Every structure is written in C-alpha cells, then in structure tokens.
C-alpha positions as semicolon CSV with decimal commas, in nm:
position;residue;x (nm);y (nm);z (nm)
1;M;-7,830;0,021;1,497
2;A;-8,121;0,196;1,674
3;L;-8,035;0,525;1,500
4;T;-8,040;0,371;1,152
5;K;-8,370;0,195;1,228
6;E;-8,519;0,528;1,336
7;F;-8,398;0,692;1,014
8;D;-8,545;0,409;0,803
9;R;-8,875;0,433;0,992
10;L;-8,899;0,808;0,931
11;L;-8,813;0,766;0,562
12;E;-9,088;0,502;0,530
13;Q;-9,336;0,747;0,687
14;V;-9,238;1,008;0,430
15;M;-9,281;0,767;0,139
16;E;-9,612;0,638;0,275
17;R;-9,753;0,990;0,303
18;R;-9,602;1,096;-0,028
19;T;-9,759;0,807;-0,221
20;D;-10,089;0,769;-0,030
21;A;-10,302;0,962;-0,284
22;M;-10,156;0,764;-0,576
23;R;-10,209;0,435;-0,395
24;R;-10,575;0,522;-0,328
25;I;-10,642;0,579;-0,700
26;V;-10,544;0,220;-0,777
27;I;-10,622;0,041;-0,450
28;P;-10,936;0,165;-0,270
29;T;-10,851;0,209;0,097
30;R;-11,068;0,282;0,395
31;G;-10,992;0,559;0,642
32;A;-10,881;0,916;0,607
33;P;-10,593;0,985;0,367
34;K;-10,255;1,058;0,520
35;K;-10,194;1,429;0,484
36;M;-9,876;1,585;0,352
37;N;-9,929;1,950;0,430
38;K;-9,660;2,207;0,511
39;R;-9,670;2,144;0,886
40;V;-9,642;1,765;0,850
41;R;-9,375;1,796;0,581
42;D;-9,159;2,037;0,783
43;G;-9,186;1,818;1,094
44;L;-9,081;1,503;0,907
45;R;-8,800;1,690;0,732
46;A;-8,662;1,824;1,061
47;R;-8,680;1,480;1,228
48;L;-8,511;1,312;0,930
49;L;-8,229;1,568;0,925
50;D;-8,177;1,536;1,302
51;S;-8,170;1,157;1,276
52;A;-7,926;1,168;0,983
53;S;-7,701;1,413;1,168
54;E;-7,682;1,181;1,469
55;I;-7,578;0,891;1,245
56;L;-7,323;1,096;1,049
57;V;-7,164;1,235;1,365
58;R;-7,146;0,897;1,535
59;E;-7,009;0,711;1,233
60;K;-6,801;0,975;1,053
61;A;-6,700;1,273;1,269
62;W;-6,432;1,116;1,490
63;T;-6,276;0,909;1,210
64;E;-6,261;1,210;0,979
65;F;-6,127;1,432;1,258
66;Q;-5,841;1,190;1,331
67;E;-5,738;1,205;0,964
68;L;-5,705;1,584;0,984
69;A;-5,574;1,636;1,337
70;T;-5,270;1,471;1,498
71;H;-5,043;1,506;1,802
72;R;-5,309;1,537;2,071
73;Q;-5,198;1,732;2,377
74;L;-5,385;1,755;2,706
75;R;-5,307;2,017;2,970
76;H;-5,456;2,058;3,315
77;I;-5,535;2,425;3,380
78;A;-5,386;2,529;3,714
79;G;-5,265;2,843;3,887
80;Y;-5,377;3,116;4,123
81;G;-5,628;3,355;3,975
82;I;-5,710;3,409;3,611
83;R;-5,369;3,563;3,537
84;G;-5,175;3,276;3,694
85;R;-5,385;3,017;3,513
86;F;-5,336;3,195;3,181
87;D;-4,958;3,234;3,231
88;N;-4,918;2,861;3,308
89;L;-5,134;2,757;3,012
90;Y;-4,969;2,994;2,765
91;S;-4,617;2,896;2,877
92;W;-4,706;2,531;2,816
93;A;-4,866;2,610;2,477
94;R;-4,557;2,802;2,361
95;K;-4,338;2,497;2,430
96;S;-4,578;2,222;2,324
97;L;-4,801;2,337;2,037
98;R;-4,669;2,365;1,683
99;G;-4,842;2,484;1,367
100;H;-5,217;2,514;1,316
101;V;-5,423;2,397;1,613
102;I;-5,771;2,297;1,721
103;Y;-5,829;2,339;2,093
104;S;-6,112;2,268;2,334
105;F;-6,179;2,378;2,690
106;W;-6,319;2,107;2,919
107;K;-6,480;2,091;3,262
108;G;-6,466;1,728;3,361
109;K;-6,624;1,528;3,078
110;S;-6,816;1,826;2,945
111;C;-6,677;2,023;2,651
112;L;-6,726;2,398;2,699
113;Y;-6,583;2,544;2,381
114;V;-6,399;2,444;2,062
115;G;-6,182;2,687;1,866
116;K;-5,904;2,702;1,609
117;G;-5,589;2,904;1,553
118;N;-5,299;2,937;1,312
119;S;-5,066;2,890;1,610
120;Y;-5,056;2,864;1,988
121;K;-5,074;3,247;1,995
122;R;-5,449;3,223;1,939
123;L;-5,479;3,143;2,309
124;I;-5,389;3,506;2,392
125;A;-5,755;3,583;2,318
126;Y;-5,843;3,393;2,638
127;K;-5,611;3,593;2,864
128;N;-5,906;3,736;3,060
129;S;-6,162;3,476;2,962
130;N;-6,398;3,312;3,206
131;Y;-6,308;2,979;3,041
132;L;-5,980;2,986;3,234
133;M;-6,167;2,989;3,565
134;V;-6,443;2,744;3,469
135;A;-6,246;2,489;3,265
136;D;-6,011;2,240;3,428
137;S;-5,826;2,129;3,114
138;L;-5,740;2,222;2,757
139;E;-5,713;1,963;2,480
140;A;-5,529;2,056;2,161
141;W;-5,443;1,892;1,828
142;Q;-5,212;1,989;1,547
143;V;-5,387;2,014;1,208
144;R;-5,201;1,895;0,898
145;S;-5,263;2,200;0,678
146;P;-5,428;2,544;0,699
147;S;-5,687;2,449;0,436
148;K;-5,817;2,175;0,670
149;L;-5,835;2,390;0,983
150;A;-6,200;2,501;0,946
151;S;-6,310;2,146;0,857
152;A;-6,130;2,001;1,161
153;E;-6,289;2,261;1,389
154;C;-6,635;2,184;1,251
155;L;-6,584;1,809;1,302
156;A;-6,470;1,870;1,660
157;V;-6,783;2,080;1,724
158;H;-7,001;1,801;1,583
159;F;-6,832;1,534;1,793
160;F;-6,768;1,711;2,125
161;R;-7,092;1,916;2,128
162;P;-6,949;2,213;2,318
163;R;-7,198;2,388;2,545
164;L;-7,078;2,742;2,476
165;N;-7,014;2,755;2,099
166;E;-7,291;2,990;1,989
167;N;-7,217;2,989;1,616
168;K;-7,115;2,732;1,360
169;P;-6,741;2,732;1,293
170;A;-6,630;2,999;1,048
171;K;-6,557;2,877;0,699
172;V;-6,281;3,003;0,473
173;K;-6,329;3,025;0,098
174;W;-6,014;2,823;0,029
175;G;-6,081;2,567;0,300
176;K;-6,218;2,216;0,280
177;K;-6,583;2,171;0,378
178;C;-6,654;1,951;0,677
179;P;-6,746;1,601;0,546
180;V;-7,036;1,570;0,791
181;C;-7,179;1,908;0,680
182;R;-7,124;1,817;0,314
183;R;-7,322;1,492;0,349
184;H;-7,587;1,670;0,555
185;D;-7,629;1,935;0,282
186;E;-7,657;1,665;0,013
187;L;-7,927;1,492;0,216
188;K;-8,107;1,823;0,271
189;E;-8,121;1,884;-0,106
190;D;-8,256;1,533;-0,170
191;L;-8,518;1,573;0,103
192;D;-8,627;1,911;-0,031
193;S;-8,681;1,750;-0,370
194;L;-8,863;1,448;-0,225
195;L;-9,086;1,653;0,004
196;R;-9,178;1,934;-0,237
197;L;-9,551;2,000;-0,215
198;K;-9,761;2,007;-0,530
199;A;-9,806;2,352;-0,685
C-alpha cells in the first residue's frame, strides 16, 4: 500500500508541475511557478520508474515466475575444496535436473547470482568458479519451454535481486519478453510522452 501511495504522490507532482503554467493563466496564483526543466523532469521520471518497478516486482514477478518455472530443487553445496564441491553438485544435478533450468547460487538468505541453461550441463561453466566456495546452496527450477527461459531468468533476477549479476539477462529473438520488463517499457513510453518538454 505504501508503494502505491508513493507512486500516486509522484504522479500528482508531475501533473501539478506539468499544468502549473496553464492553471496560472486562468487562476492567478501567488508564489513562484513550479518549474519543469530538464533536471526536474529527469529526476521525477527516474523516481516514478523506480517506484513503478518496485510495485511491479512485488506484485507480479513471483506470480509470473511460478507460471513459467516448476519443480523447484534445492541443494546444499558441500565437499572438500572447489573440485569436491563441484563434483558433488554436478553429480546431484545430473540425477535431479531435467530440461531447461533456471538456477541461483545463495549464501544464506542472500542471492549471489541467477543464471539459465538448456540443461544441467550449464553448471559445467562453474567448475572453477568462486561461487562454489562462497555459496552454500543452489536453487534450481525446471522451465516449461525454451521460449520462456529468458523471461523466467529475468523474472528471477527481478525478484531475487542477485548481488553479482552485472548485466540484464540475455534475450533471445524468439523468446517471450519478461512481463515486468514489458510493463516497465510501456510505462516508460507513457512517461516520456507525458514529460516531453516544450520545443
């Protein structure tokens, strides 16, 4: 509720600044006019998009992710040294994971990294990775179809907020766009139109 109130408050600020000059033509008002210059506009736009993202992630990301990803598996990462930890994890993955997967490395309640793969074999990339020494568990989900893999990964990144994902999840031209990103992009277009400065 607090997030939606914040979004409404920011939107009201935008409308108030956007219509201040028009209001003053009809209704004389004391005090300095509320400016809508580039700096003010960009600040309001950034705050509105951040606020909207928080709402979309909280209300949509997990629900949408659960529709795409099933058969959650959780594995404690154990073993002596990086090689032993990898061998134990990979042996478990070979027996337990089927089809396209989304996986995440965790240290306690903190998500370190989210990735995707067409099969459990994607984990070979982490054979010598520091994640195996830092993380204490791996969480994995099976994704219903390859076209939904990128979307599921993006939703997981939105929801889990991994500390070490440097880039946005890669998109594939035949894949489905993440529903949170799609709504965010729609809002961005509307805001750009609403906040366009006069020529």
